[in-house]
MARMARSE-591613 format. One record per residue: chain; x, y, z of N, C-alpha, C in turn. Coordinates in Angstrom, 2 decimals, padded with zeros to 5 digits. Each point is the difference from the previous one (the first is absolute). Example, Ala and Ser with C-alpha at 12.3 -4.5 7.8 and 13.67 -1.06 7.14 Angstrom:
2
REC kette     n_u     n_v     n_w    ca_u    ca_v    ca_w     c_u     c_v     c_w
REC     A  013.19 -005.69  007.80 -000.89  001.19  000.00  000.90  001.20  000.00
REC     A -000.35  001.05 -000.72  000.82  001.19  000.06 -000.77  001.09  000.73
***
This chain:
105
REC kette     n_u     n_v     n_w    ca_u    ca_v    ca_w     c_u     c_v     c_w
REC     A -011.06  023.82 -028.02  000.17 -000.90  000.97  001.38  000.36  000.81
REC     A -000.29  000.09  001.34  001.41  000.57  000.78  001.03 -001.35 -000.11
REC     A  001.14  000.52  000.53  001.11 -001.05  000.12 -000.52 -000.94  000.99
REC     A -000.58  000.35  001.06 -000.46 -001.02  001.04 -000.92 -000.97 -000.38
REC     A -000.95  000.60 -000.82 -001.07 -000.88 -000.76  000.84 -001.29 -000.82
REC     A  000.88  000.56 -000.81  000.94 -000.97 -000.83  000.68 -001.10  000.87
REC     A  000.62  000.47  001.15  000.65 -000.90  000.79 -000.88 -001.05  000.50
REC     A -001.47  000.38  000.54 -000.63 -000.82  000.51 -000.56 -001.04 -001.10
REC     A -000.12  000.29 -001.23 -000.44 -000.82 -001.15  000.96 -000.95 -000.35
REC     A  001.31  000.40  000.28  001.13 -000.83 -000.47  000.09 -001.31  001.12
REC     A -000.16  000.43  001.38  000.30 -001.20  000.82 -001.04  000.44  001.32
REC     A -000.24 -001.09  000.58 -000.64  000.09  001.22  000.58  000.68  001.08
REC     A -000.44  000.87  000.50  000.68  000.70  001.37 -000.40 -000.77  001.24
REC     A  000.93  000.04  000.89  000.01 -000.81  001.23  000.54  000.84  001.05
REC     A -000.19 -000.42  001.31  000.64  000.63  001.03  000.30 -001.16  000.99
REC     A  001.28 -000.24  000.02  000.22 -001.38  000.45  001.50 -000.09  000.81
REC     A  000.04 -000.46  001.25  001.22 -000.40  000.64  000.42 -001.33 -000.57
REC     A  001.19 -000.08 -000.80  000.43 -001.10 -000.68  000.47 -001.09  001.03
REC     A  000.16  000.37  001.30  000.50 -000.91  000.84 -001.21 -000.77  000.68
REC     A -001.32  000.35 -000.23 -000.98 -000.74  000.79 -000.18 -001.37 -000.56
REC     A  000.02 -000.31 -001.07 -000.12 -001.51 -000.59  001.23 -000.69  000.45
REC     A  001.21  000.32 -000.19  001.05 -000.91  000.46 -000.03 -000.20  001.55
REC     A -000.45  001.14  000.65  000.01 -000.27  001.52 -001.21 -000.97  000.39
REC     A -001.00 -000.04 -000.74 -001.12 -000.89  000.15  000.48 -001.52 -000.32
REC     A  000.65 -000.09 -001.05  000.22 -001.36 -000.27  001.12 -000.56  001.06
REC     A  001.11  000.78  000.05  000.92 -000.64  001.11 -000.66  000.07  001.24
REC     A -000.89  000.71  000.44 -000.52 -000.08  001.36 -000.84 -001.42  000.15
REC     A -000.67 -000.27 -001.11 -000.80 -001.25  000.05  001.08 -001.33  000.09
REC     A  001.04  000.08 -000.70  000.94 -000.97  000.08  000.68 -000.10  001.35
REC     A  000.41  001.25  000.65  000.60 -000.10  001.18 -000.81 -000.53  001.12
REC     A -001.30  000.71 -000.02 -000.87 -000.56  001.18 -000.52 -001.41 -000.22
REC     A -000.01 -000.58 -001.19 -000.38 -001.38 -000.11  001.31 -000.87  000.65
REC     A  001.01  000.45  000.21  001.16 -000.90  000.57  000.10  000.42  001.36
REC     A -000.77  000.97  000.49  000.01  000.07  001.58 -001.10 -000.47  000.75
REC     A  000.23 -000.19  001.28 -001.15 -000.61  000.75 -000.57  001.26  000.46
REC     A -001.03  000.59 -000.85 -000.63  001.33  000.54 -001.37 -000.17 -000.75
REC     A -001.04  000.77  000.55 -001.25  000.35 -000.60  000.12  000.17 -001.39
REC     A -000.75 -000.54 -000.67 -000.03  000.24 -001.71 -001.28  000.77 -000.52
REC     A -000.59  000.77  001.02 -001.37  000.51 -000.40  000.38  001.32 -000.74
REC     A -001.12  000.53 -000.76  000.26  001.11 -000.77  000.41  001.35  000.65
REC     A -000.53  000.16  001.38  000.58  001.03  000.92  001.47  000.00  000.32
REC     A  000.41 -001.23  000.46  001.52 -000.09  000.27  000.65  000.27 -001.53
REC     A -000.37 -000.56 -000.96  000.59  000.22 -001.27  000.14  001.45 -000.48
REC     A -001.09  000.57  000.10 -000.06  001.49 -000.36  000.84  000.69  001.07
REC     A  000.11 -000.20  001.21  000.78  000.73  001.11  001.48 -000.20 -000.36
REC     A  000.51 -001.27 -000.55  001.33 -000.30 -000.27  000.24  001.02 -001.16
REC     A -000.83 -000.14 -001.05  000.25  000.90 -001.24  000.13  001.39  000.33
REC     A -001.02  000.62  000.97  000.14  001.28  000.17  001.18  000.41  000.72
REC     A  000.42 -000.68  000.97  001.12  000.39  000.78  001.24 -000.12 -000.98
REC     A  000.18 -000.89 -000.83  001.07  000.02 -000.98  000.00  001.11 -000.91
REC     A -001.25  000.23 -000.63 -000.05  001.16 -000.92  000.19  001.23  000.66
REC     A -000.27  000.30  001.32  000.17  001.13  000.69  001.62  000.39  000.30
REC     A  000.77 -001.25 -000.03  001.45  000.17  000.19  000.71  000.18 -001.38
REC     A -000.38 -000.28 -000.93  000.47 -000.03 -001.39 -000.12  001.27 -000.63
REC     A  000.76  000.61 -000.87 -000.03  001.14 -000.65 -001.07 -000.23 -001.22
REC     A -001.12  000.62  000.04 -001.03 -000.32 -001.03  000.64  000.31 -001.60
REC     A -000.56 -000.67 -000.80  000.52  000.12 -001.53 -001.41  000.31 -000.61
REC     A -000.32  001.02 -000.15 -001.32  000.26 -000.77  000.29  000.36 -001.37
REC     A -000.92 -000.59 -000.96 -000.23  000.20 -001.42 -001.33  000.50 -000.50
REC     A  000.03  000.71 -001.02 -001.33  000.33 -000.53 -000.55 -000.57 -001.38
REC     A  000.94 -001.10 -000.61 -000.32 -000.59 -001.15  000.45 -001.52  000.11
REC     A -000.72 -000.84 -000.69  000.32 -001.37 -000.05  001.54 -000.30 -000.45
REC     A  000.41  000.85 -000.87  001.36 -000.17 -000.59  000.91  000.35  001.25
REC     A -000.35  000.91  000.72  000.86  000.55  001.12  000.13 -001.22  001.06
REC     A -001.26 -000.86  000.06  000.04 -001.07  001.18  000.90 -001.03 -000.54
REC     A  000.30 -000.16 -001.35  000.91 -001.18 -000.43  001.28  000.58  000.17
REC     A  000.33  001.22 -000.38  001.27  000.54  000.01  000.64  000.16  001.42
REC     A -000.94  000.20  000.89  000.32  000.19  001.45  000.44 -001.39  000.76
REC     A -000.46 -001.05 -000.58  000.38 -001.24  000.50  001.35 -000.50 -000.38
REC     A  000.61  000.52 -000.99  001.33 -000.46 -000.37  001.15 -000.03  001.11
REC     A  000.14  001.28  000.74  000.92  000.10  000.94 -000.32 -001.01  001.27
REC     A -001.31 -000.27  000.09 -000.42 -000.96  001.15  000.39 -001.33  000.11
REC     A  000.45 -000.50 -001.28  000.28 -001.52 -000.32  001.50 -000.28  000.38
REC     A  000.71  000.95  000.67  001.20 -000.58  000.40  000.02 -000.62  001.29
REC     A  000.95 -000.90  000.24  000.07 -000.77  001.35  000.02  001.04  001.28
REC     A  000.75  000.93 -000.06  000.04  000.86  001.14 -001.32  000.66  000.55
REC     A -000.84  000.43 -001.16 -001.26  000.54  000.43 -001.01 -001.26  000.43
REC     A  000.21 -001.06 -000.68 -000.84 -001.23  000.23  000.10 -000.24  001.74
REC     A  001.41 -000.27  000.26  000.16 -000.47  001.44 -000.31  001.06  000.82
REC     A  000.28  001.36 -000.23 -000.32  000.95  001.08 -001.65 -000.05  000.17
REC     A -000.67 -000.04 -001.07 -001.55 -000.16  000.09 -000.31 -001.18  000.87
REC     A  000.75 -001.05 -000.27 -000.44 -001.38  000.76  000.20  000.26  001.40
REC     A  001.07  000.51  000.34  000.41  000.34  001.37 -000.91  000.83  000.69
REC     A -000.36  001.26 -000.47 -000.96  000.97  000.36 -001.44 -000.82  000.38
REC     A -000.40 -000.79 -001.16 -001.43 -000.40  000.19 -000.07 -001.09  001.13
REC     A  001.12 -000.76  000.09  000.18 -001.04  001.04  000.02  000.82  001.38
REC     A  000.60  001.00  000.23 -000.10  000.86  001.12 -001.43  000.50  000.30
REC     A -000.63  000.21 -000.99 -001.41  000.56  000.18 -000.95 -001.08  000.37
REC     A  000.33 -001.05 -000.59 -000.95 -001.23  000.27  000.20 -000.42  001.45
REC     A  001.13  000.01  000.41  000.48 -000.32  001.61 -000.79  000.96  000.63
REC     A -000.14  001.24 -000.12 -000.56  000.93  000.67 -001.35 -000.24  000.05
REC     A -000.82 -000.33 -001.00 -001.32 -000.16  000.03 -000.27 -001.53  000.56
REC     A  000.82 -000.89 -000.09 -000.06 -001.23  000.53  000.00 -000.01  001.61
REC     A  000.85  000.85  000.63  000.10  000.23  001.43 -001.35  000.87  000.57
REC     A -000.24  000.95 -000.87 -001.31  000.78  000.39 -001.02  000.13 -001.12
REC     A -000.74 -001.08 -000.20 -000.97  000.05 -000.99 -001.15  001.14  000.39
REC     A -000.60  000.66 -001.05 -000.87  000.87  000.47 -001.50 -000.20 -000.14
REC     A -000.11 -001.32  000.38 -001.38 -000.56  000.27  000.09 -000.94  001.13
REC     A -001.23 -000.07  000.55 -000.06 -000.89  001.09 -000.69 -001.27  000.01
REC     A -000.51 -000.37 -001.22 -000.70 -001.32 -000.13  000.79 -000.57 -001.01
REC     A -000.09 -001.40 -000.09  000.65 -000.76 -001.05 -000.87  000.14 -001.34
REC     A  000.76  000.43 -001.05 -000.78  000.37 -001.24  000.55 -001.09 -001.07
REC     A -000.90 -000.48 -000.98  000.25 -001.07 -000.97  001.34  000.41 -000.77
REC     A  000.63 -000.99 -000.40  001.29  000.12 -000.70 -000.43  000.36 -001.40
REC     A  001.15  000.75 -000.77 -000.28  000.44 -001.34 -000.21 -001.43 -000.72
***
């Protein structure tokens, strides 16, 4: 058994940007407080804009996912993410990428 096989048996391997889920959660909260379209397209556009402006934080194990979240829990990072997502939501609000009214989430 190679060392790679051993690692895979010990824990599930993943390839994940740990900022995706916090951005999704915060985007839903911010968009719900704004007078803007709440459709899936607008939601995903806001998330994509925000994630493209943030430095990605990729991990390859579930343990890495948990450990990588520890620094994100401070108020400074939380506030910076809130400001960034709000800016992205305003961009999408001003120029939504769809022409018809879509059902809300």
